[in-house]
C-alpha positions as a LaTeX table, in Angstrom:
\begin{tabular}{lrrr}
\hline
Residue & $x$ (\AA) & $y$ (\AA) & $z$ (\AA) \\
\hline
Unk1 & 0.00 & 0.00 & 0.00 \\
Unk2 & 1.53 & 3.38 & $-1.01$ \\
Unk3 & 1.45 & 6.53 & 1.13 \\
Unk4 & $-1.45$ & 8.07 & $-0.79$ \\
Unk5 & $-3.62$ & 4.98 & $-0.30$ \\
Unk6 & $-2.62$ & 4.77 & 3.35 \\
Unk7 & $-3.51$ & 8.41 & 3.97 \\
Unk8 & $-6.84$ & 7.91 & 2.18 \\
Unk9 & $-7.65$ & 4.85 & 4.27 \\
Unk10 & $-6.71$ & 6.62 & 7.50 \\
Unk11 & $-8.89$ & 9.60 & 6.55 \\
Unk12 & $-11.84$ & 7.32 & 5.85 \\
Unk13 & $-11.39$ & 5.67 & 9.24 \\
Unk14 & $-11.24$ & 9.06 & 10.96 \\
Unk15 & $-14.39$ & 10.21 & 9.17 \\
Unk16 & $-16.25$ & 7.03 & 10.08 \\
Unk17 & $-15.15$ & 7.28 & 13.72 \\
Unk18 & $-16.15$ & 10.93 & 13.90 \\
Unk19 & $-19.54$ & 10.16 & 12.39 \\
Unk20 & $-20.06$ & 7.37 & 14.89 \\
Unk21 & $-19.20$ & 9.65 & 17.79 \\
Unk22 & $-21.43$ & 12.38 & 16.40 \\
Unk23 & $-24.45$ & 10.09 & 16.65 \\
Unk24 & $-27.53$ & 12.16 & 15.83 \\
Unk25 & $-25.90$ & 15.56 & 16.42 \\
Unk26 & $-24.71$ & 16.01 & 12.82 \\
Unk27 & $-26.21$ & 15.38 & 9.41 \\
Unk28 & $-29.74$ & 15.72 & 8.07 \\
Unk29 & $-32.40$ & 15.89 & 10.78 \\
Unk30 & $-35.00$ & 14.32 & 8.52 \\
Unk31 & $-32.67$ & 11.51 & 7.47 \\
Unk32 & $-31.84$ & 10.61 & 11.07 \\
Unk33 & $-35.51$ & 10.63 & 12.07 \\
Unk34 & $-36.49$ & 8.61 & 9.02 \\
Unk35 & $-33.84$ & 5.99 & 9.76 \\
Unk36 & $-34.71$ & 5.84 & 13.45 \\
Unk37 & $-38.43$ & 5.78 & 12.84 \\
Unk38 & $-38.46$ & 3.40 & 9.88 \\
Unk39 & $-36.39$ & 0.69 & 11.52 \\
Unk40 & $-38.34$ & 1.12 & 14.75 \\
Unk41 & $-41.55$ & 0.91 & 12.74 \\
Unk42 & $-40.39$ & $-2.36$ & 11.20 \\
Unk43 & $-39.85$ & $-3.73$ & 14.69 \\
Unk44 & $-43.11$ & $-2.44$ & 16.16 \\
Unk45 & $-45.18$ & $-3.38$ & 13.13 \\
Unk46 & $-43.76$ & $-6.91$ & 13.20 \\
Unk47 & $-44.48$ & $-7.03$ & 16.92 \\
Unk48 & $-48.08$ & $-6.04$ & 16.28 \\
Unk49 & $-48.39$ & $-8.51$ & 13.43 \\
Unk50 & $-47.33$ & $-11.09$ & 16.00 \\
Unk51 & $-50.06$ & $-9.86$ & 18.37 \\
Unk52 & $-52.60$ & $-9.93$ & 15.55 \\
Unk53 & $-51.47$ & $-13.44$ & 14.61 \\
Unk54 & $-51.91$ & $-14.41$ & 18.25 \\
Unk55 & $-55.48$ & $-13.07$ & 18.07 \\
Unk56 & $-56.09$ & $-15.09$ & 14.89 \\
Unk57 & $-54.78$ & $-18.27$ & 16.55 \\
Unk58 & $-56.91$ & $-17.71$ & 19.66 \\
Unk59 & $-59.93$ & $-16.80$ & 17.54 \\
Unk60 & $-59.62$ & $-20.30$ & 16.07 \\
Unk61 & $-59.74$ & $-21.65$ & 19.63 \\
Unk62 & $-62.87$ & $-19.74$ & 20.73 \\
Unk63 & $-64.43$ & $-16.33$ & 21.29 \\
Unk64 & $-63.85$ & $-16.91$ & 25.01 \\
Unk65 & $-60.10$ & $-17.15$ & 24.35 \\
Unk66 & $-60.20$ & $-13.75$ & 22.63 \\
Unk67 & $-62.15$ & $-12.30$ & 25.54 \\
Unk68 & $-59.53$ & $-13.71$ & 27.92 \\
Unk69 & $-56.85$ & $-11.81$ & 26.02 \\
Unk70 & $-58.95$ & $-8.67$ & 26.41 \\
Unk71 & $-59.00$ & $-9.13$ & 30.19 \\
Unk72 & $-55.25$ & $-9.83$ & 30.25 \\
Unk73 & $-54.40$ & $-6.73$ & 28.22 \\
Unk74 & $-54.73$ & $-4.13$ & 31.03 \\
Unk75 & $-52.34$ & $-6.23$ & 33.13 \\
Unk76 & $-49.76$ & $-6.72$ & 30.40 \\
Unk77 & $-49.87$ & $-3.02$ & 29.48 \\
Unk78 & $-49.21$ & $-2.23$ & 33.15 \\
Unk79 & $-45.97$ & $-4.18$ & 32.92 \\
Unk80 & $-45.09$ & $-2.25$ & 29.78 \\
Unk81 & $-45.33$ & 0.95 & 31.86 \\
Unk82 & $-42.42$ & $-0.22$ & 34.01 \\
Unk83 & $-40.36$ & $-1.29$ & 31.00 \\
Unk84 & $-41.10$ & 1.93 & 29.14 \\
Unk85 & $-40.42$ & 4.06 & 32.22 \\
Unk86 & $-37.02$ & 2.53 & 32.95 \\
Unk87 & $-36.18$ & 2.64 & 29.24 \\
Unk88 & $-37.23$ & 6.29 & 28.96 \\
Unk89 & $-35.19$ & 7.29 & 32.00 \\
Unk90 & $-32.13$ & 5.42 & 30.77 \\
Unk91 & $-32.54$ & 6.80 & 27.25 \\
Unk92 & $-32.73$ & 10.37 & 28.56 \\
Unk93 & $-29.51$ & 10.31 & 30.60 \\
Unk94 & $-27.59$ & 8.12 & 28.15 \\
Unk95 & $-28.51$ & 10.19 & 25.08 \\
Unk96 & $-27.54$ & 13.44 & 26.82 \\
Unk97 & $-24.24$ & 11.87 & 27.96 \\
Unk98 & $-23.61$ & 10.71 & 24.38 \\
Unk99 & $-24.31$ & 14.22 & 23.08 \\
Unk100 & $-21.86$ & 15.64 & 25.62 \\
Unk101 & $-19.21$ & 13.05 & 24.60 \\
Unk102 & $-19.01$ & 11.23 & 27.97 \\
Unk103 & $-18.66$ & 7.64 & 26.73 \\
Unk104 & $-17.42$ & 6.24 & 30.07 \\
Unk105 & $-20.61$ & 7.35 & 31.77 \\
Unk106 & $-22.64$ & 5.89 & 28.91 \\
Unk107 & $-21.20$ & 2.38 & 29.36 \\
Unk108 & $-21.86$ & 2.45 & 33.10 \\
Unk109 & $-25.44$ & 3.65 & 32.63 \\
Unk110 & $-26.13$ & 0.95 & 30.02 \\
Unk111 & $-24.95$ & $-1.78$ & 32.41 \\
Unk112 & $-26.73$ & $-0.41$ & 35.47 \\
Unk113 & $-30.00$ & 0.12 & 33.55 \\
Unk114 & $-30.09$ & $-3.56$ & 32.57 \\
Unk115 & $-29.48$ & $-4.70$ & 36.14 \\
Unk116 & $-32.32$ & $-2.45$ & 37.28 \\
Unk117 & $-34.62$ & $-3.94$ & 34.63 \\
Unk118 & $-33.86$ & $-7.50$ & 35.77 \\
Unk119 & $-34.55$ & $-6.71$ & 39.44 \\
Unk120 & $-37.79$ & $-4.84$ & 38.75 \\
Unk121 & $-38.95$ & $-7.49$ & 36.27 \\
Unk122 & $-38.41$ & $-10.30$ & 38.76 \\
Unk123 & $-40.35$ & $-8.48$ & 41.49 \\
Unk124 & $-43.23$ & $-7.73$ & 39.13 \\
Unk125 & $-43.35$ & $-11.30$ & 37.86 \\
Unk126 & $-43.59$ & $-12.72$ & 41.38 \\
Unk127 & $-46.27$ & $-10.19$ & 42.39 \\
Unk128 & $-48.30$ & $-10.85$ & 39.24 \\
Unk129 & $-48.17$ & $-14.61$ & 39.65 \\
Unk130 & $-49.47$ & $-14.34$ & 43.21 \\
Unk131 & $-52.31$ & $-11.89$ & 42.59 \\
Unk132 & $-53.32$ & $-12.60$ & 38.96 \\
Unk133 & $-56.60$ & $-14.31$ & 39.86 \\
Unk134 & $-57.78$ & $-11.53$ & 42.18 \\
Unk135 & $-56.95$ & $-8.85$ & 39.60 \\
Unk136 & $-58.76$ & $-10.61$ & 36.75 \\
Unk137 & $-61.82$ & $-11.23$ & 38.93 \\
Unk138 & $-61.90$ & $-7.53$ & 39.79 \\
Unk139 & $-62.00$ & $-6.76$ & 36.06 \\
Unk140 & $-65.20$ & $-8.77$ & 35.73 \\
Unk141 & $-63.98$ & $-11.99$ & 34.11 \\
Unk142 & $-66.10$ & $-15.04$ & 34.95 \\
Unk143 & $-66.32$ & $-18.76$ & 34.28 \\
Unk144 & $-64.25$ & $-20.20$ & 31.44 \\
Unk145 & $-62.99$ & $-16.73$ & 30.43 \\
Unk146 & $-61.59$ & $-16.25$ & 33.95 \\
Unk147 & $-59.88$ & $-19.64$ & 33.83 \\
Unk148 & $-58.33$ & $-18.94$ & 30.42 \\
Unk149 & $-57.06$ & $-15.51$ & 31.48 \\
Unk150 & $-55.34$ & $-17.00$ & 34.52 \\
Unk151 & $-53.77$ & $-19.78$ & 32.40 \\
Unk152 & $-52.28$ & $-17.14$ & 30.11 \\
Unk153 & $-51.01$ & $-14.87$ & 32.89 \\
Unk154 & $-49.40$ & $-17.65$ & 34.93 \\
Unk155 & $-47.01$ & $-18.31$ & 32.04 \\
Unk156 & $-46.68$ & $-14.66$ & 31.03 \\
Unk157 & $-45.52$ & $-13.65$ & 34.52 \\
Unk158 & $-42.68$ & $-16.13$ & 34.30 \\
Unk159 & $-41.34$ & $-14.15$ & 31.35 \\
Unk160 & $-41.73$ & $-10.64$ & 32.80 \\
Unk161 & $-37.97$ & $-10.20$ & 33.53 \\
Unk162 & $-37.26$ & $-11.16$ & 29.90 \\
Unk163 & $-39.93$ & $-8.75$ & 28.71 \\
Unk164 & $-38.54$ & $-5.78$ & 30.67 \\
Unk165 & $-34.98$ & $-6.48$ & 29.65 \\
Unk166 & $-35.88$ & $-6.73$ & 25.96 \\
Unk167 & $-37.78$ & $-3.41$ & 25.97 \\
Unk168 & $-35.05$ & $-1.61$ & 27.92 \\
Unk169 & $-32.39$ & $-3.12$ & 25.65 \\
Unk170 & $-34.11$ & $-1.60$ & 22.63 \\
Unk171 & $-34.10$ & 1.91 & 24.14 \\
Unk172 & $-30.46$ & 1.55 & 25.19 \\
Unk173 & $-29.34$ & 0.76 & 21.66 \\
Unk174 & $-31.21$ & 3.75 & 20.24 \\
Unk175 & $-29.90$ & 6.09 & 22.94 \\
Unk176 & $-26.32$ & 5.12 & 22.12 \\
Unk177 & $-26.84$ & 6.00 & 18.47 \\
Unk178 & $-27.86$ & 2.69 & 16.89 \\
Unk179 & $-30.77$ & 3.37 & 14.57 \\
Unk180 & $-31.23$ & 0.08 & 12.72 \\
Unk181 & $-30.42$ & $-2.77$ & 15.11 \\
Unk182 & $-33.25$ & $-2.26$ & 17.68 \\
Unk183 & $-35.93$ & $-2.57$ & 15.00 \\
Unk184 & $-34.26$ & $-5.55$ & 13.36 \\
Unk185 & $-33.96$ & $-7.38$ & 16.68 \\
Unk186 & $-37.58$ & $-6.61$ & 17.60 \\
Unk187 & $-38.68$ & $-7.97$ & 14.22 \\
Unk188 & $-36.64$ & $-11.13$ & 14.74 \\
Unk189 & $-38.24$ & $-11.77$ & 18.14 \\
Unk190 & $-41.72$ & $-11.19$ & 16.74 \\
Unk191 & $-41.15$ & $-13.62$ & 13.86 \\
Unk192 & $-40.11$ & $-16.22$ & 16.42 \\
Unk193 & $-43.38$ & $-15.59$ & 18.30 \\
Unk194 & $-45.45$ & $-15.97$ & 15.11 \\
Unk195 & $-43.75$ & $-19.27$ & 14.28 \\
Unk196 & $-43.95$ & $-20.73$ & 17.79 \\
Unk197 & $-47.56$ & $-19.65$ & 18.44 \\
Unk198 & $-49.44$ & $-22.35$ & 16.53 \\
Unk199 & $-46.92$ & $-25.00$ & 17.59 \\
Unk200 & $-47.66$ & $-24.45$ & 21.28 \\
Unk201 & $-51.33$ & $-23.46$ & 20.98 \\
Unk202 & $-52.47$ & $-26.33$ & 18.73 \\
Unk203 & $-49.83$ & $-28.92$ & 19.60 \\
Unk204 & $-47.95$ & $-29.18$ & 16.31 \\
Unk205 & $-44.69$ & $-31.07$ & 15.74 \\
Unk206 & $-45.30$ & $-33.38$ & 18.69 \\
Unk207 & $-45.59$ & $-30.53$ & 21.22 \\
Unk208 & $-48.48$ & $-30.90$ & 23.72 \\
Unk209 & $-51.55$ & $-28.80$ & 22.90 \\
Unk210 & $-51.43$ & $-25.93$ & 25.43 \\
Unk211 & $-54.24$ & $-23.68$ & 24.18 \\
Unk212 & $-54.09$ & $-20.09$ & 25.43 \\
Unk213 & $-51.11$ & $-20.92$ & 27.68 \\
Unk214 & $-49.22$ & $-21.84$ & 24.51 \\
Unk215 & $-49.63$ & $-18.27$ & 23.26 \\
Unk216 & $-47.95$ & $-17.03$ & 26.43 \\
Unk217 & $-45.07$ & $-19.52$ & 26.06 \\
Unk218 & $-44.48$ & $-18.35$ & 22.48 \\
Unk219 & $-44.25$ & $-14.76$ & 23.69 \\
Unk220 & $-41.87$ & $-15.55$ & 26.56 \\
Unk221 & $-39.48$ & $-17.49$ & 24.32 \\
Unk222 & $-39.52$ & $-14.73$ & 21.69 \\
Unk223 & $-38.44$ & $-12.19$ & 24.33 \\
Unk224 & $-35.63$ & $-14.50$ & 25.38 \\
Unk225 & $-34.35$ & $-14.56$ & 21.79 \\
Unk226 & $-34.43$ & $-10.75$ & 21.69 \\
Unk227 & $-32.41$ & $-10.51$ & 24.92 \\
Unk228 & $-29.67$ & $-12.74$ & 23.55 \\
Unk229 & $-29.39$ & $-10.56$ & 20.44 \\
Unk230 & $-29.44$ & $-7.25$ & 22.34 \\
Unk231 & $-26.81$ & $-8.41$ & 24.81 \\
Unk232 & $-24.52$ & $-9.71$ & 22.07 \\
Unk233 & $-24.68$ & $-6.38$ & 20.23 \\
Unk234 & $-24.06$ & $-4.26$ & 23.33 \\
Unk235 & $-21.08$ & $-6.41$ & 24.26 \\
Unk236 & $-19.68$ & $-6.34$ & 20.72 \\
Unk237 & $-19.90$ & $-2.52$ & 20.56 \\
Unk238 & $-18.31$ & $-2.26$ & 24.02 \\
Unk239 & $-21.31$ & $-0.42$ & 25.40 \\
Unk240 & $-21.31$ & $-2.43$ & 28.63 \\
Unk241 & $-18.89$ & $-2.57$ & 31.55 \\
Unk242 & $-19.65$ & $-4.95$ & 34.40 \\
Unk243 & $-18.76$ & $-2.40$ & 37.08 \\
Unk244 & $-21.09$ & $-2.05$ & 40.08 \\
Unk245 & $-19.41$ & 1.05 & 41.53 \\
Unk246 & $-21.69$ & 4.05 & 41.25 \\
Unk247 & $-24.78$ & 1.93 & 40.53 \\
Unk248 & $-27.00$ & 3.72 & 43.12 \\
Unk249 & $-26.06$ & 7.03 & 41.53 \\
Unk250 & $-26.87$ & 5.67 & 38.07 \\
Unk251 & $-30.23$ & 4.38 & 39.29 \\
Unk252 & $-31.04$ & 7.78 & 40.78 \\
Unk253 & $-30.24$ & 9.47 & 37.47 \\
Unk254 & $-32.32$ & 6.95 & 35.53 \\
Unk255 & $-35.27$ & 7.13 & 37.94 \\
Unk256 & $-35.24$ & 10.94 & 37.99 \\
Unk257 & $-36.91$ & 10.65 & 34.59 \\
Unk258 & $-37.87$ & 6.98 & 34.76 \\
Unk259 & $-39.83$ & 7.21 & 38.04 \\
Unk260 & $-42.33$ & 9.80 & 36.79 \\
Unk261 & $-42.34$ & 8.01 & 33.41 \\
Unk262 & $-43.39$ & 4.78 & 35.16 \\
Unk263 & $-46.15$ & 6.63 & 37.01 \\
Unk264 & $-47.21$ & 8.21 & 33.73 \\
Unk265 & $-47.27$ & 4.79 & 32.09 \\
Unk266 & $-49.33$ & 3.33 & 34.93 \\
Unk267 & $-52.01$ & 5.95 & 34.34 \\
Unk268 & $-52.90$ & 4.32 & 31.01 \\
Unk269 & $-53.46$ & 0.84 & 32.48 \\
Unk270 & $-55.68$ & 2.46 & 35.10 \\
Unk271 & $-57.86$ & 3.82 & 32.32 \\
Unk272 & $-57.77$ & 0.41 & 30.60 \\
Unk273 & $-58.97$ & $-1.24$ & 33.80 \\
Unk274 & $-61.90$ & 1.17 & 34.00 \\
Unk275 & $-62.72$ & 0.89 & 30.29 \\
Unk276 & $-62.55$ & $-2.92$ & 30.37 \\
Unk277 & $-64.86$ & $-2.93$ & 33.39 \\
Unk278 & $-67.32$ & $-0.66$ & 31.59 \\
Unk279 & $-67.23$ & $-2.78$ & 28.44 \\
Unk280 & $-67.68$ & $-5.97$ & 30.47 \\
Unk281 & $-71.05$ & $-4.60$ & 31.53 \\
Unk282 & $-72.18$ & $-4.98$ & 27.91 \\
Unk283 & $-71.09$ & $-8.65$ & 27.65 \\
Unk284 & $-67.90$ & $-10.56$ & 26.95 \\
Unk285 & $-68.51$ & $-10.36$ & 23.20 \\
Unk286 & $-68.15$ & $-6.56$ & 23.41 \\
Unk287 & $-64.85$ & $-7.02$ & 25.27 \\
Unk288 & $-63.73$ & $-9.43$ & 22.53 \\
Unk289 & $-64.74$ & $-6.95$ & 19.79 \\
Unk290 & $-62.86$ & $-4.14$ & 21.52 \\
Unk291 & $-59.81$ & $-6.38$ & 21.96 \\
Unk292 & $-59.74$ & $-7.32$ & 18.27 \\
Unk293 & $-60.32$ & $-3.73$ & 17.11 \\
Unk294 & $-57.57$ & $-2.33$ & 19.35 \\
Unk295 & $-55.13$ & $-4.95$ & 18.07 \\
Unk296 & $-55.83$ & $-3.90$ & 14.48 \\
Unk297 & $-55.71$ & $-0.18$ & 15.30 \\
Unk298 & $-52.57$ & $-0.62$ & 17.39 \\
Unk299 & $-50.71$ & $-1.63$ & 14.24 \\
Unk300 & $-51.35$ & 1.89 & 12.94 \\
Unk301 & $-50.76$ & 3.51 & 16.31 \\
Unk302 & $-47.41$ & 1.80 & 16.70 \\
Unk303 & $-46.12$ & 3.81 & 13.75 \\
Unk304 & $-46.76$ & 6.92 & 15.84 \\
Unk305 & $-45.20$ & 5.26 & 18.87 \\
Unk306 & $-42.15$ & 4.56 & 16.71 \\
Unk307 & $-41.96$ & 8.24 & 15.78 \\
Unk308 & $-42.33$ & 9.48 & 19.36 \\
Unk309 & $-39.92$ & 6.94 & 20.85 \\
Unk310 & $-37.37$ & 7.59 & 18.10 \\
Unk311 & $-37.44$ & 11.35 & 18.54 \\
Unk312 & $-36.50$ & 10.94 & 22.22 \\
Unk313 & $-32.86$ & 9.82 & 21.73 \\
Unk314 & $-32.49$ & 12.36 & 18.91 \\
Unk315 & $-33.65$ & 15.21 & 21.14 \\
Unk316 & $-31.59$ & 13.92 & 24.07 \\
Unk317 & $-28.33$ & 13.83 & 22.11 \\
Unk318 & $-28.89$ & 17.21 & 20.47 \\
Unk319 & $-30.01$ & 18.83 & 23.70 \\
Unk320 & $-26.85$ & 17.54 & 25.38 \\
Unk321 & $-24.83$ & 18.98 & 22.48 \\
Unk322 & $-26.82$ & 22.27 & 22.68 \\
Unk323 & $-28.11$ & 21.93 & 19.09 \\
Unk324 & $-31.44$ & 23.60 & 19.84 \\
Unk325 & $-32.45$ & 24.35 & 16.26 \\
Unk326 & $-32.15$ & 20.64 & 15.41 \\
Unk327 & $-34.50$ & 19.86 & 18.29 \\
Unk328 & $-37.13$ & 22.32 & 17.03 \\
Unk329 & $-36.83$ & 20.95 & 13.50 \\
Unk330 & $-37.28$ & 17.38 & 14.75 \\
Unk331 & $-40.43$ & 18.33 & 16.66 \\
Unk332 & $-41.93$ & 20.06 & 13.62 \\
Unk333 & $-41.29$ & 17.07 & 11.37 \\
Unk334 & $-42.64$ & 14.44 & 13.77 \\
Unk335 & $-45.75$ & 16.44 & 14.71 \\
Unk336 & $-46.58$ & 16.99 & 11.03 \\
Unk337 & $-46.12$ & 13.30 & 10.33 \\
Unk338 & $-48.44$ & 12.36 & 13.22 \\
Unk339 & $-51.34$ & 14.41 & 11.85 \\
Unk340 & $-50.88$ & 13.04 & 8.34 \\
Unk341 & $-50.69$ & 9.47 & 9.62 \\
Unk342 & $-53.90$ & 9.94 & 11.62 \\
Unk343 & $-55.82$ & 10.89 & 8.47 \\
Unk344 & $-54.33$ & 7.96 & 6.55 \\
Unk345 & $-55.26$ & 5.54 & 9.35 \\
Unk346 & $-58.86$ & 6.78 & 9.43 \\
Unk347 & $-59.32$ & 6.17 & 5.71 \\
Unk348 & $-57.60$ & 2.79 & 5.81 \\
Unk349 & $-59.62$ & 1.51 & 8.78 \\
Unk350 & $-62.88$ & 2.56 & 7.11 \\
Unk351 & $-61.92$ & 0.62 & 4.00 \\
Unk352 & $-60.48$ & $-2.63$ & 5.40 \\
Unk353 & $-60.95$ & $-2.61$ & 9.19 \\
Unk354 & $-64.15$ & $-4.65$ & 9.28 \\
Unk355 & $-62.75$ & $-7.16$ & 6.79 \\
Unk356 & $-59.64$ & $-7.72$ & 8.93 \\
Unk357 & $-61.84$ & $-8.29$ & 11.98 \\
Unk358 & $-63.93$ & $-10.86$ & 10.07 \\
Unk359 & $-60.76$ & $-12.87$ & 9.45 \\
Unk360 & $-60.24$ & $-13.13$ & 13.21 \\
Unk361 & $-63.78$ & $-13.69$ & 14.48 \\
Unk362 & $-67.05$ & $-13.82$ & 12.51 \\
Unk363 & $-69.25$ & $-13.20$ & 15.56 \\
Unk364 & $-71.84$ & $-10.52$ & 14.64 \\
Unk365 & $-71.53$ & $-8.56$ & 17.90 \\
Unk366 & $-67.73$ & $-8.57$ & 17.68 \\
Unk367 & $-67.97$ & $-7.22$ & 14.14 \\
Unk368 & $-70.42$ & $-4.45$ & 15.12 \\
Unk369 & $-68.26$ & $-3.31$ & 18.04 \\
Unk370 & $-65.14$ & $-3.21$ & 15.87 \\
Unk371 & $-66.94$ & $-1.29$ & 13.11 \\
Unk372 & $-68.03$ & 1.40 & 15.58 \\
Unk373 & $-64.49$ & 1.60 & 16.92 \\
Unk374 & $-62.99$ & 2.14 & 13.44 \\
Unk375 & $-65.54$ & 4.83 & 12.60 \\
Unk376 & $-64.81$ & 6.92 & 15.70 \\
Unk377 & $-61.27$ & 6.53 & 17.04 \\
Unk378 & $-58.63$ & 6.31 & 14.24 \\
Unk379 & $-58.95$ & 9.94 & 13.08 \\
Unk380 & $-57.91$ & 11.12 & 16.55 \\
Unk381 & $-54.75$ & 9.05 & 16.91 \\
Unk382 & $-52.67$ & 11.72 & 15.18 \\
Unk383 & $-53.32$ & 13.95 & 18.17 \\
Unk384 & $-52.43$ & 11.07 & 20.48 \\
Unk385 & $-49.13$ & 10.87 & 18.62 \\
Unk386 & $-48.53$ & 14.60 & 19.19 \\
Unk387 & $-49.12$ & 14.07 & 22.91 \\
Unk388 & $-46.62$ & 11.20 & 22.94 \\
Unk389 & $-44.05$ & 13.33 & 21.10 \\
Unk390 & $-44.48$ & 16.07 & 23.69 \\
Unk391 & $-43.95$ & 13.68 & 26.60 \\
Unk392 & $-40.89$ & 12.20 & 24.84 \\
Unk393 & $-39.51$ & 15.71 & 24.38 \\
Unk394 & $-39.98$ & 16.58 & 28.05 \\
Unk395 & $-38.36$ & 13.32 & 29.17 \\
Unk396 & $-35.44$ & 13.65 & 26.74 \\
Unk397 & $-34.67$ & 17.12 & 28.12 \\
Unk398 & $-34.71$ & 15.86 & 31.71 \\
Unk399 & $-38.13$ & 17.34 & 32.57 \\
Unk400 & $-40.28$ & 14.38 & 33.65 \\
Unk401 & $-42.94$ & 16.23 & 35.65 \\
Unk402 & $-44.72$ & 17.91 & 32.69 \\
Unk403 & $-44.99$ & 14.50 & 31.00 \\
Unk404 & $-46.51$ & 13.07 & 34.18 \\
Unk405 & $-48.97$ & 15.97 & 34.46 \\
Unk406 & $-50.11$ & 15.45 & 30.87 \\
Unk407 & $-50.81$ & 11.76 & 31.54 \\
Unk408 & $-52.66$ & 12.44 & 34.79 \\
Unk409 & $-54.81$ & 15.18 & 33.28 \\
Unk410 & $-55.59$ & 13.08 & 30.22 \\
Unk411 & $-56.69$ & 10.02 & 32.13 \\
Unk412 & $-57.91$ & 11.04 & 35.59 \\
Unk413 & $-59.29$ & 14.50 & 34.86 \\
Unk414 & $-60.63$ & 14.06 & 31.32 \\
Unk415 & $-60.82$ & 10.53 & 29.91 \\
Unk416 & $-62.18$ & 8.32 & 32.69 \\
Unk417 & $-64.93$ & 10.73 & 33.88 \\
Unk418 & $-65.93$ & 11.43 & 30.27 \\
Unk419 & $-66.04$ & 7.72 & 29.42 \\
Unk420 & $-68.20$ & 6.91 & 32.46 \\
Unk421 & $-70.72$ & 9.63 & 31.58 \\
Unk422 & $-70.72$ & 8.77 & 27.87 \\
Unk423 & $-71.27$ & 5.08 & 28.67 \\
Unk424 & $-74.38$ & 6.00 & 30.65 \\
Unk425 & $-75.88$ & 7.83 & 27.67 \\
Unk426 & $-74.60$ & 5.95 & 24.60 \\
Unk427 & $-73.17$ & 2.63 & 25.82 \\
Unk428 & $-69.91$ & 1.35 & 24.40 \\
Unk429 & $-70.18$ & 3.80 & 21.47 \\
Unk430 & $-70.05$ & 6.62 & 24.02 \\
Unk431 & $-66.79$ & 5.18 & 25.39 \\
Unk432 & $-65.27$ & 5.34 & 21.90 \\
Unk433 & $-66.46$ & 8.96 & 21.49 \\
Unk434 & $-64.89$ & 9.87 & 24.82 \\
Unk435 & $-61.59$ & 8.33 & 23.72 \\
Unk436 & $-61.52$ & 10.32 & 20.49 \\
Unk437 & $-62.45$ & 13.64 & 22.12 \\
Unk438 & $-59.79$ & 13.18 & 24.80 \\
Unk439 & $-57.08$ & 12.42 & 22.24 \\
Unk440 & $-57.79$ & 15.62 & 20.31 \\
Unk441 & $-58.15$ & 17.97 & 23.28 \\
Unk442 & $-55.15$ & 16.80 & 25.28 \\
Unk443 & $-53.01$ & 16.47 & 22.15 \\
Unk444 & $-53.45$ & 20.17 & 21.32 \\
Unk445 & $-52.66$ & 21.25 & 24.90 \\
Unk446 & $-49.55$ & 19.02 & 25.05 \\
Unk447 & $-48.26$ & 20.41 & 21.73 \\
Unk448 & $-48.58$ & 24.01 & 22.93 \\
Unk449 & $-46.98$ & 23.32 & 26.32 \\
Unk450 & $-44.01$ & 21.52 & 24.77 \\
Unk451 & $-43.51$ & 24.28 & 22.19 \\
Unk452 & $-43.43$ & 26.98 & 24.87 \\
Unk453 & $-41.16$ & 24.88 & 27.13 \\
Unk454 & $-38.55$ & 24.34 & 24.40 \\
Unk455 & $-38.46$ & 28.06 & 23.63 \\
Unk456 & $-38.19$ & 28.99 & 27.32 \\
Unk457 & $-35.48$ & 26.47 & 28.16 \\
Unk458 & $-33.51$ & 27.43 & 25.05 \\
Unk459 & $-33.71$ & 31.08 & 26.06 \\
Unk460 & $-32.50$ & 30.31 & 29.58 \\
Unk461 & $-29.52$ & 28.33 & 28.25 \\
Unk462 & $-28.62$ & 31.06 & 25.74 \\
Unk463 & $-28.71$ & 33.67 & 28.53 \\
Unk464 & $-26.53$ & 31.50 & 30.75 \\
Unk465 & $-24.02$ & 31.05 & 27.92 \\
Unk466 & $-23.85$ & 34.80 & 27.28 \\
Unk467 & $-23.24$ & 35.49 & 30.97 \\
Unk468 & $-20.45$ & 32.89 & 31.06 \\
Unk469 & $-18.81$ & 34.36 & 27.96 \\
Unk470 & $-19.07$ & 37.85 & 29.45 \\
Unk471 & $-17.38$ & 36.79 & 32.70 \\
Unk472 & $-14.60$ & 34.99 & 30.79 \\
Unk473 & $-13.90$ & 38.05 & 28.66 \\
\hline
\end{tabular}
């Protein structure tokens, strides 16, 4: 190799290393967001295809099995609140440390966040296994539906530590600047779940027929596959150091954002508990219809979740690097996308929503409930996406309390009271109307609050910088 070639190769290596260290703080804002969001969307869409496939499998078992999944959903989404909260807290501090160039702190935070996820997941799994029956009974499940729900949850709780670690692992990779790998790994785990589902549920390939418990086993094993892949990648990129010194301090930093984020996440399951209880008053077929419709709609909503969760590490890194204009540009792009996606989802659900439901369950009541759902709710999910982007922005900037306030106001002050009153007048259709109205109203308020907060915090930092420069001169 001559000197010219050697110099060219060394320059290429330097450029690649610099780009890697830059993370999301340099380059096109739109390109970074598109890469983050698209790969995350692949992962989340595949995950929701797996959930939809699970619904198809269980619909082949019975309508009661679908209803059982509806009663299990508020409990499983509660566990997601803990995973999302820890992941959000870790993402916030890690992304800001990456933006500031403190790689040593990043590796410690990555390690300590995973240890925290394992401990919390184990405690939640034990608690859930002990009290699953009492919780499901309180939701209104009875008879064979109650038995099926408990069968599912007994297995699911065994896999809670795996579940938390896989969700947290995804956020850690994105916070450290990896845009593609989290989505690819999520997709891989979901494909495993789709393949294992019928084997365990129906007893294929010599495996005992486990029914609804088989669906839970397929999910648990798919999360285990994801953990192996996440861990291998973090180790290969040297983003982990098995050092326990400073772990309490790391946990405090993570939980500064993660604690309120967990509380914020728990607010949603509270509303789901109330809504499920209200729907149960109209019969288990209505619960089944709602469960099927939400699984179909969630596939569209997860695109917005991908956008909001992807903008969080981008904002965190750029806020840590003091690139405020990039933050404002990212918020404009993601908010605009959310509104456009809401309109697209509304049209799509009107055209094919009822047909998709008929593939899962041909029960007439289930179909009517789902049709009402698709007519009322999808148009409002763009505003729900804007609310999620606002909470991600607050968390990424180390301001967890506004995000918590938004969740509390949405659920406790607006949604639940409105749903209860609407149910009294219009039945389950009234509940859907309450959901849509809440999404729009709170979404607009959250957008305005976040916009003003970014401008105010930017102004305060600019003033502080000018004072520092004045003193130095």
